DONULO-250807 format. One record per residue (C-alpha): residue number from 1; x, y, z. Coordinates in nm, 4 decimals, padded with zeros to 6 digits, m for minus. Example, Ala and Ser with C-alpha at 12.3 -4.5 7.8 and 13.67 -1.06 7.14 Angstrom:
! residues 2
  resi         u         v         w
     1   01.2300  m00.4500   00.7800
     2   01.3670  m00.1060   00.7140
END
This chain:
! residues 484
  resi         u         v         w
     1   00.6183   00.0139  m02.9156
     2   00.4366   00.3084  m02.7702
     3   00.1259   00.4001  m02.6562
     4  m00.0299   00.4901  m02.3448
     5   00.0257   00.2986  m02.0329
     6  m00.2716   00.1612  m01.8843
     7  m00.2884   00.0987  m01.4889
     8  m00.5877  m00.1306  m01.3396
     9  m00.6000  m00.0921  m00.9799
    10  m00.9058  m00.2058  m00.7139
    11  m00.8154   00.1504  m00.5563
    12  m00.6500   00.5390  m00.6002
    13  m00.6050   00.8116  m00.3473
    14  m00.7985   01.0611  m00.3354
    15  m01.0783   00.8814  m00.4510
    16  m01.0514   00.5702  m00.2942
    17  m00.7950   00.4091  m00.0458
    18  m00.7845   00.1214   00.1891
    19  m00.4533   00.1177   00.2401
    20  m00.0383   00.2003   00.0678
    21  m00.2337   00.0484  m00.2364
    22  m00.4048   00.3335  m00.2979
    23  m00.0986   00.5386  m00.1861
    24   00.1030   00.4271  m00.4705
    25  m00.2095   00.4652  m00.7097
    26  m00.2410   00.7893  m00.6093
    27   00.1346   00.9216  m00.7154
    28   00.2804   00.6822  m00.9297
    29   00.0889   00.7593  m01.2508
    30   00.1120   01.1059  m01.2154
    31   00.4761   01.0914  m01.1896
    32   00.4712   00.9407  m01.4938
    33   00.2940   01.1517  m01.6780
    34   00.5092   01.4291  m01.5372
    35   00.8068   01.3024  m01.7255
    36   00.5578   01.3080  m02.0789
    37   00.4069   00.9449  m02.1002
    38   00.0724   00.8695  m02.1613
    39  m00.1121   00.7604  m01.8683
    40  m00.4680   00.6437  m01.7531
    41  m00.5653   00.4591  m01.4903
    42  m00.8793   00.2200  m01.4886
    43  m01.0661   00.1351  m01.1100
    44  m01.4200   00.0660  m00.9678
    45  m01.6658   00.3681  m00.8997
    46  m01.7319   00.2432  m00.5809
    47  m02.0417   00.3508  m00.3906
    48  m01.8170   00.5220  m00.1220
    49  m01.5785   00.6940  m00.4191
    50  m01.4569   01.0262  m00.2705
    51  m01.4997   01.2527  m00.5700
    52  m01.4209   01.5696  m00.4028
    53  m01.3796   01.8555  m00.6793
    54  m01.3454   01.5943  m00.9824
    55  m01.5442   01.7025  m01.2481
    56  m01.6638   01.3453  m01.3483
    57  m01.8367   01.3081  m01.6599
    58  m01.9983   00.9904  m01.8421
    59  m01.7210   00.8756  m02.1260
    60  m01.8591   00.5603  m02.2503
    61  m02.1795   00.3802  m02.1526
    62  m02.3081   00.0571  m02.1950
    63  m02.0130  m00.1323  m02.2870
    64  m02.0326  m00.4881  m02.3510
    65  m01.8268  m00.7130  m02.0844
    66  m02.0485  m01.0131  m02.0734
    67  m01.9457  m01.1508  m01.7657
    68  m02.1124  m01.2962  m01.5946
    69  m02.3647  m01.3648  m01.8190
    70  m02.4890  m01.1755  m02.1432
    71  m02.5939  m00.9109  m02.2133
    72  m02.3659  m00.7325  m01.9040
    73  m02.2444  m00.4106  m02.0036
    74  m02.0467  m00.1419  m01.8068
    75  m02.0800   00.2448  m01.7329
    76  m01.7201   00.4466  m01.8073
    77  m01.7061   00.7915  m01.6082
    78  m01.3682   00.9704  m01.6557
    79  m01.1781   01.2570  m01.4650
    80  m00.8208   01.4202  m01.5043
    81  m00.6261   01.3942  m01.2156
    82  m00.2223   01.5337  m01.1920
    83  m00.2248   01.4469  m01.5887
    84  m00.3848   01.1785  m01.5338
    85  m00.7023   01.0252  m01.7033
    86  m00.9347   00.8195  m01.4680
    87  m01.1617   00.5986  m01.5557
    88  m01.4248   00.4543  m01.3366
    89  m01.6486   00.1878  m01.4308
    90  m01.9348   00.1259  m01.2604
    91  m02.1875  m00.1287  m01.2306
    92  m02.3704  m00.1147  m00.9552
    93  m02.4184  m00.4508  m00.7856
    94  m02.0579  m00.5256  m00.7453
    95  m01.9210  m00.1865  m00.6413
    96  m02.2271  m00.0249  m00.4193
    97  m02.1242  m00.1326  m00.1014
    98  m02.0128   00.0623   00.2407
    99  m01.6948  m00.1066   00.1688
   100  m01.4037  m00.2047  m00.0958
   101  m01.3439  m00.5630  m00.0229
   102  m01.5509  m00.7027   00.2864
   103  m01.7200  m00.6199   00.6294
   104  m01.6811  m00.7038   00.9880
   105  m01.7695  m01.0496   00.8957
   106  m01.5075  m01.1041   00.6655
   107  m01.4333  m01.0893   00.2861
   108  m01.7698  m01.0304   00.0548
   109  m01.8856  m01.3469  m00.0965
   110  m01.8643  m01.2757  m00.4476
   111  m01.5532  m01.0577  m00.4305
   112  m01.4035  m01.3185  m00.7146
   113  m01.7137  m01.2374  m00.9618
   114  m01.6777  m00.8958  m00.8774
   115  m01.3026  m00.8513  m00.9877
   116  m01.3430  m01.0744  m01.2382
   117  m01.6074  m00.8401  m01.4267
   118  m01.3672  m00.5366  m01.3135
   119  m01.1178  m00.7007  m01.4835
   120  m01.3019  m00.8273  m01.7842
   121  m01.4716  m00.4790  m01.8205
   122  m01.1124  m00.3679  m01.8256
   123  m01.0040  m00.5541  m02.0820
   124  m01.3565  m00.4664  m02.2769
   125  m01.2815  m00.0564  m02.2454
   126  m00.8940  m00.0962  m02.3672
   127  m00.9952  m00.3018  m02.6561
   128  m01.2697  m00.0364  m02.7541
   129  m00.9994   00.2236  m02.7857
   130  m00.8468   00.3605  m03.1344
   131  m00.5028   00.2545  m03.0610
   132  m00.3630  m00.0035  m02.8479
   133  m00.2057   00.0584  m02.5406
   134   00.2016   00.0303  m02.4986
   135   00.1869  m00.1036  m02.1754
   136  m00.0862  m00.2652  m01.8988
   137   00.0149  m00.2572  m01.5161
   138  m00.2109  m00.4615  m01.3042
   139  m00.1890  m00.4606  m00.8965
   140  m00.2774  m00.6803  m00.6911
   141  m00.4527  m01.0194  m00.7262
   142  m00.7523  m00.7796  m00.7389
   143  m00.6546  m00.6962  m01.1523
   144  m00.3801  m00.9778  m01.1859
   145  m00.6264  m01.1378  m01.4332
   146  m00.5776  m00.8522  m01.7070
   147  m00.2421  m01.0118  m01.8224
   148  m00.3820  m01.3478  m01.8475
   149  m00.6516  m01.2435  m02.0807
   150  m00.4335  m01.0393  m02.3118
   151  m00.1842  m01.3117  m02.3460
   152  m00.4321  m01.5502  m02.4815
   153  m00.6065  m01.2422  m02.6827
   154  m00.2485  m01.2220  m02.8765
   155  m00.2326  m01.4705  m03.1118
   156  m00.6296  m01.3923  m03.1873
   157  m00.6422  m01.0338  m03.2163
   158  m00.3421  m00.8243  m03.3536
   159  m00.4627  m00.5148  m03.1553
   160  m00.2823  m00.6850  m02.8200
   161   00.0480  m00.7918  m03.0165
   162   00.2402  m00.5453  m02.9722
   163   00.0720  m00.4591  m02.5875
   164   00.3241  m00.5971  m02.2918
   165   00.2428  m00.6537  m01.9299
   166   00.3587  m00.5640  m01.5877
   167   00.1889  m00.7767  m01.2744
   168   00.2743  m00.5086  m00.9286
   169   00.2964  m00.7822  m00.6114
   170   00.1920  m00.5261  m00.3150
   171   00.1089  m00.7551  m00.0487
   172   00.2184  m01.1645  m00.1757
   173  m00.0229  m01.3022   00.1626
   174  m00.3521  m01.1594  m00.0192
   175  m00.3743  m01.3897  m00.3873
   176  m00.7192  m01.4001  m00.4755
   177  m00.7648  m01.7687  m00.4043
   178  m01.1174  m01.9324  m00.4850
   179  m01.2880  m02.2363  m00.5600
   180  m01.1988  m02.4066  m00.9294
   181  m01.5785  m02.3733  m01.0280
   182  m01.4785  m01.9806  m01.0589
   183  m01.2407  m02.0661  m01.3084
   184  m01.5067  m02.2036  m01.5932
   185  m01.6951  m01.8585  m01.6016
   186  m01.3497  m01.6642  m01.6211
   187  m01.3141  m01.6216  m01.9969
   188  m00.9721  m01.7786  m01.9128
   189  m00.8847  m02.0684  m02.1879
   190  m00.8247  m02.4413  m02.0187
   191  m00.5178  m02.4270  m02.1324
   192  m00.4516  m02.2129  m01.8288
   193  m00.5816  m02.4440  m01.5769
   194  m00.2298  m02.5911  m01.4779
   195   00.0656  m02.5379  m01.1904
   196   00.2318  m02.3438  m01.4491
   197  m00.0571  m02.1228  m01.4621
   198  m00.4062  m02.0402  m01.2865
   199  m00.4321  m02.3589  m01.0675
   200  m00.3082  m02.3515  m00.7276
   201  m00.3296  m02.6748  m00.5085
   202  m00.7403  m02.7564  m00.6598
   203  m00.8007  m02.3860  m00.6296
   204  m00.8328  m02.0609  m00.9294
   205  m00.5980  m01.8209  m00.7625
   206  m00.6077  m01.4792  m00.9458
   207  m00.2476  m01.3531  m00.8502
   208  m00.0371  m01.6563  m00.9517
   209  m00.2408  m01.6314  m01.2889
   210  m00.0728  m01.2717  m01.3398
   211   00.2640  m01.3889  m01.2294
   212   00.2373  m01.6303  m01.4678
   213   00.1504  m01.4644  m01.7662
   214   00.2908  m01.1688  m01.7060
   215   00.5606  m01.0034  m01.9424
   216   00.7009  m00.8279  m01.6377
   217   00.6427  m00.8565  m01.2910
   218   00.7389  m00.6657  m01.0224
   219   00.6774  m00.5889  m00.6445
   220   00.7786  m00.3157  m00.4017
   221   01.0854  m00.3066  m00.2730
   222   01.4402  m00.4399  m00.3546
   223   01.4382  m00.6382   00.0134
   224   01.0479  m00.8237  m00.0495
   225   01.1847  m00.9092  m00.4473
   226   01.4518  m01.1115  m00.2781
   227   01.2201  m01.2667   00.0267
   228   00.9217  m01.3608  m00.1894
   229   01.1449  m01.6071  m00.3126
   230   01.1780  m01.8099  m00.0243
   231   00.9276  m02.0106   00.1225
   232   00.9010  m01.8309   00.4809
   233   00.7727  m01.4631   00.2467
   234   00.6515  m01.6412  m00.0347
   235   00.2836  m01.7726   00.0644
   236   00.3123  m02.0791  m00.1597
   237   00.3790  m01.9070  m00.4676
   238   00.8045  m01.8909  m00.4111
   239   00.8487  m02.1634  m00.6637
   240   00.6794  m01.9936  m00.9290
   241   00.8637  m01.6999  m00.9096
   242   01.1636  m01.8515  m00.8988
   243   01.1022  m01.9809  m01.1879
   244   01.0136  m01.6419  m01.3076
   245   01.3125  m01.4573  m01.1424
   246   01.4900  m01.2846  m01.4348
   247   01.1250  m01.1153  m01.5031
   248   01.0914  m01.0172  m01.1304
   249   01.2085  m00.6767  m01.0203
   250   01.2170  m00.5052  m00.6790
   251   01.1299  m00.1507  m00.7227
   252   01.0914   00.0906  m00.4118
   253   00.7858   00.2903  m00.3317
   254   00.7961   00.6938  m00.3228
   255   00.6681   00.9065  m00.0639
   256   00.4099   01.1837  m00.1549
   257   00.5549   01.4713   00.0187
   258   00.2914   01.6677  m00.1648
   259   00.0712   01.5553   00.1037
   260   00.3534   01.4107   00.3845
   261   00.5223   01.6739   00.4903
   262   00.5405   01.9346   00.8289
   263   00.6540   02.2129   00.6308
   264   00.3044   02.2195   00.4704
   265   00.0661   02.0056   00.6730
   266  m00.2765   02.1273   00.6710
   267  m00.3745   01.9109   00.9159
   268  m00.0749   02.0248   01.2342
   269  m00.1195   02.2929   01.4030
   270   00.2265   02.4058   01.3819
   271   00.4491   02.3441   01.0903
   272   00.7818   02.2756   01.0853
   273   01.0967   02.1410   00.9539
   274   01.4768   02.0063   00.9598
   275   01.5801   02.3682   00.9904
   276   01.3608   02.4672   01.2168
   277   01.1893   02.1875   01.4030
   278   01.0209   02.4109   01.7198
   279   00.6728   02.3300   01.5940
   280   00.7315   01.9857   01.6531
   281   00.6958   02.0295   02.0509
   282   00.3670   02.1946   01.9731
   283   00.2420   01.9331   01.7293
   284   00.2963   01.7138   02.0494
   285   00.1399   01.9257   02.3087
   286  m00.1463   01.9239   02.0684
   287  m00.2285   01.6139   01.9958
   288  m00.1455   01.5116   02.3723
   289  m00.4124   01.7725   02.4722
   290  m00.6921   01.6357   02.2188
   291  m00.6640   01.3399   02.3370
   292  m00.6966   01.3718   02.7091
   293  m00.3426   01.2865   02.7601
   294  m00.1499   01.4289   03.0485
   295   00.0412   01.6828   02.9931
   296   00.3268   01.5154   03.1938
   297   00.4412   01.3226   02.8546
   298   00.5483   01.6192   02.6747
   299   00.8887   01.5347   02.9121
   300   00.8661   01.1815   02.8283
   301   00.8864   00.9460   02.4595
   302   00.5876   00.9491   02.2938
   303   00.5162   00.6329   02.0521
   304   00.2696   00.6283   01.7951
   305   00.1286   00.3462   01.6109
   306  m00.0751   00.3632   01.2337
   307  m00.1344   00.0446   01.0575
   308  m00.4100  m00.2288   01.0581
   309  m00.5027  m00.4143   01.3718
   310  m00.4244  m00.7343   01.2321
   311  m00.0780  m00.9852   01.3203
   312   00.0765  m00.8531   00.9797
   313   00.1645  m00.5918   01.1420
   314   00.2733  m00.6318   01.4377
   315  m00.0529  m00.5088   01.7142
   316   00.0098  m00.8069   01.9386
   317   00.3523  m00.7812   02.0169
   318   00.2544  m00.4253   02.0794
   319   00.0243  m00.4905   02.3516
   320   00.2226  m00.7577   02.5010
   321   00.4412  m00.5228   02.6233
   322   00.1592  m00.2129   02.6479
   323   00.2128  m00.2829   03.0896
   324   00.6056  m00.2787   03.0998
   325   00.5705   00.0472   02.9246
   326   00.3641   00.1962   03.1282
   327   00.5373   00.1092   03.4134
   328   00.8514   00.2914   03.2790
   329   00.5919   00.5933   03.1971
   330   00.6143   00.5619   02.8386
   331   00.3243   00.7525   02.6241
   332   00.2089   00.5622   02.3245
   333  m00.0868   00.6493   02.0955
   334  m00.2457   00.3809   01.8563
   335  m00.4508   00.4484   01.5453
   336  m00.5957   00.1260   01.3303
   337  m00.9022  m00.0597   01.2638
   338  m00.9372  m00.4489   01.1949
   339  m00.9315  m00.7666   01.4574
   340  m01.2049  m00.6602   01.6755
   341  m01.0139  m00.8590   01.9624
   342  m00.7822  m00.6420   01.9054
   343  m01.0440  m00.3029   01.9184
   344  m01.1359  m00.4560   02.1994
   345  m00.8824  m00.5038   02.3857
   346  m00.6954  m00.1549   02.2820
   347  m00.9932   00.0006   02.4374
   348  m00.9859  m00.1631   02.7277
   349  m00.6186  m00.1003   02.7936
   350  m00.7124   00.3046   02.6695
   351  m00.9579   00.2931   03.0157
   352  m00.6563   00.1040   03.2439
   353  m00.4023   00.3496   03.1331
   354  m00.5846   00.6986   03.0822
   355  m00.3610   00.9431   03.0283
   356  m00.0195   00.7439   02.9144
   357  m00.2256   00.5391   02.6203
   358  m00.4618   00.6416   02.3767
   359  m00.6182   00.3919   02.0916
   360  m00.8193   00.5852   01.7993
   361  m01.0149   00.2672   01.6936
   362  m01.1160   00.4040   01.3053
   363  m00.8438   00.5735   01.0947
   364  m00.8701   00.9158   00.9213
   365  m00.6020   01.1345   00.7621
   366  m00.6034   01.3861   00.9992
   367  m00.4751   01.2091   01.3076
   368  m00.2632   00.9447   01.1086
   369  m00.0559   01.3489   00.9989
   370  m00.0956   01.4720   01.3581
   371   00.0152   01.1549   01.5039
   372   00.3479   01.1530   01.2940
   373   00.4172   01.5212   01.3911
   374   00.3548   01.4479   01.7739
   375   00.5371   01.1515   01.8190
   376   00.9062   01.0914   01.9063
   377   00.9218   00.6917   01.8069
   378   00.6970   00.5463   01.5635
   379   00.6095   00.1796   01.5501
   380   00.6678  m00.0647   01.2786
   381   00.7191  m00.4552   01.4254
   382   00.5932  m00.5724   01.1102
   383   00.6090  m00.9684   01.0559
   384   00.6476  m00.8702   00.6915
   385   00.6242  m00.5847   00.5273
   386   00.6738  m00.5511   00.1428
   387   00.7385  m00.1634   00.1063
   388   00.5638   00.0283   00.3680
   389   00.4812   00.3616   00.3728
   390   00.4078   00.5453   00.6605
   391   00.7988   00.4590   00.7966
   392   00.9281   00.6759   00.4792
   393   00.6496   00.9290   00.6507
   394   00.7460   00.9125   01.0316
   395   01.1218   01.0118   00.9062
   396   00.9620   01.3093   00.7535
   397   00.8187   01.3574   01.0185
   398   01.1225   01.3696   01.2306
   399   00.9322   01.0631   01.3898
   400   01.2030   00.7868   01.4343
   401   01.1343   00.4365   01.2940
   402   01.1435   00.1706   01.5764
   403   01.0801  m00.1815   01.3408
   404   01.1462  m00.5145   01.2068
   405   01.4459  m00.5996   00.9602
   406   01.2101  m00.7180   00.6982
   407   01.0829  m00.5928   00.3278
   408   01.0973  m00.2409   00.2487
   409   01.2080  m00.1622   00.6485
   410   01.5198  m00.3010   00.5596
   411   01.5595  m00.0628   00.2627
   412   01.5060   00.2929   00.3958
   413   01.6033   00.2640   00.8077
   414   01.9616   00.2857   00.8432
   415   01.9880   00.1319   01.2038
   416   02.1405   00.3063   01.5077
   417   02.4313   00.2795   01.6308
   418   02.5474   00.3275   01.2568
   419   02.6636   00.6675   01.2175
   420   02.4152   00.7378   00.9537
   421   02.1373   00.6109   01.1737
   422   01.7836   00.7089   01.0959
   423   01.5772   00.4558   01.3835
   424   01.6191   00.1251   01.5433
   425   01.5625  m00.2256   01.3611
   426   01.5443  m00.5486   01.5937
   427   01.6001  m00.8747   01.4229
   428   01.3341  m01.1259   01.6134
   429   00.9880  m01.0923   01.5536
   430   00.8995  m01.0902   01.9457
   431   00.7928  m00.8533   02.2126
   432   01.0749  m00.9079   02.3941
   433   01.3089  m00.7730   02.1338
   434   00.9963  m00.4888   02.0244
   435   01.0916  m00.4125   02.3590
   436   01.4105  m00.4021   02.4128
   437   01.4681  m00.1741   02.1036
   438   01.2145   00.0410   02.2564
   439   01.4345   00.0823   02.5220
   440   01.7204   00.1006   02.3582
   441   01.5540   00.4293   02.1676
   442   01.4075   00.6241   02.4687
   443   01.7484   00.5435   02.6854
   444   01.8705   00.7552   02.4122
   445   01.6232   01.0136   02.3967
   446   01.6493   01.0788   02.7789
   447   02.0246   01.0597   02.7859
   448   02.1671   01.2307   02.4887
   449   01.9613   01.5190   02.3029
   450   02.2633   01.6226   02.1051
   451   02.2698   01.2419   01.9442
   452   01.9068   01.2382   01.9022
   453   01.8604   01.5687   01.7457
   454   02.1499   01.4528   01.4480
   455   01.9318   01.1466   01.3881
   456   01.6090   01.3803   01.3583
   457   01.8285   01.5691   01.1154
   458   01.9185   01.3087   00.9366
   459   01.5555   01.1230   00.8932
   460   01.4218   01.4334   00.7303
   461   01.6760   01.4883   00.4977
   462   01.5563   01.1453   00.3456
   463   01.4025   01.1905   00.0184
   464   01.1833   00.8399  m00.1058
   465   01.0619   01.0187  m00.4228
   466   00.8602   00.8979  m00.6822
   467   01.0417   01.0588  m00.9619
   468   01.3367   00.7972  m00.8478
   469   01.0923   00.5037  m00.8754
   470   00.8574   00.6305  m01.1859
   471   01.2215   00.6414  m01.3577
   472   01.2580   00.2574  m01.2507
   473   00.9116   00.1765  m01.3810
   474   01.0130   00.3443  m01.7110
   475   01.3221   00.1586  m01.7401
   476   01.1160  m00.2102  m01.6682
   477   00.8465  m00.0673  m01.9518
   478   01.1599  m00.0297  m02.1867
   479   01.3012  m00.3234  m02.1075
   480   00.9876  m00.4924  m02.2462
   481   01.0061  m00.2826  m02.5983
   482   00.7817   00.0116  m02.4646
   483   00.9464   00.3037  m02.6506
   484   00.8416   00.6233  m02.4851
END
């Protein structure tokens, strides 16, 4: 069984991105294409799509989809990106919106309909091709129905009989759980409405559908693959995952060092490397001045936090200890957006501790790069972290991570005082443990610069490449019968 590997995803960098999924989709398909694997990506044509220099062409017009009623159609546009053909599926009423999934009031009320439509459109587009696909690889709940459609189509349509499917779980907490009434129009047969299929405590669960009907399942780090088999981390899906454990693989995400590398970073005022890291001090000075922080922080530890302002990321733990950090003259820069209460409190704290901390309530690529380069330590006190990419970026930028011992953080950070340490890890997920670990790190920064610089050098030497990860995905495909 050979053929094109089709990725179905709700976002792909550089065209669309709200988090790690976008970064993964911007890197994994090109890595496979570089290995000679014919690769394509299907993603929505959002109203806020960033097209940049891409030459986008109309590839197919008025393709019949049928959902939510006949004769609904989709237009398909295409471009080439790093050896990958990227197809954008366009239907204005579903995707011409300011945000991808939600607004401040919450999720869009019609998210189920939007992504049933998108997944059905993916199914229709692939079926319209001359040759069957080798692999159809769905990502997260937004596209997890696609393997289910293919599973139930195989007995009736020879086109799909040799195609194998994979669902990747990037974050099991987000499952696409909706009212049972939406199942009736989803295009799945009633056979799928069972505790071993799409039904989940009386609701329609998109991600559970993908887990139930995919030929292979993956998640984004080895530790997270073990964690989601437990009640604590499985969010109710640990039972069905345990029944399919032999089909589950944990493959660590890679970092795109073509974008995240201080030697070539276009956002930095000074570039640097592990061989010559003197430019890192210039980056710290530049950020301090641009944010109006006190220049005395050049001689004090500076902490960085970049992430969604949600409980998952542990921003509340950081906020609990800000007064004590300020008392100890430890600087802090926060970049992120999310919970309105957290946003408001961080702005108020920035005013109260002007000169020592600054919160940027937004997300920009430029500030993300500059904070990584300027920080001495990078905070990731996540309650769970399927893989995490920002700690990989922090390592490459010589900003030593301070993180919880969960998921991909456990797989990518060697904790001090190990002889090969690259960061700091704490076990208890509470603000006191976070503070103790920060104080441990800053005490080392203050008292033993030689050991600190050795850690920075080791951190910057780490290489979590997509070349390695893509080979593991290709091996997973081959285990399913794919012959590249």
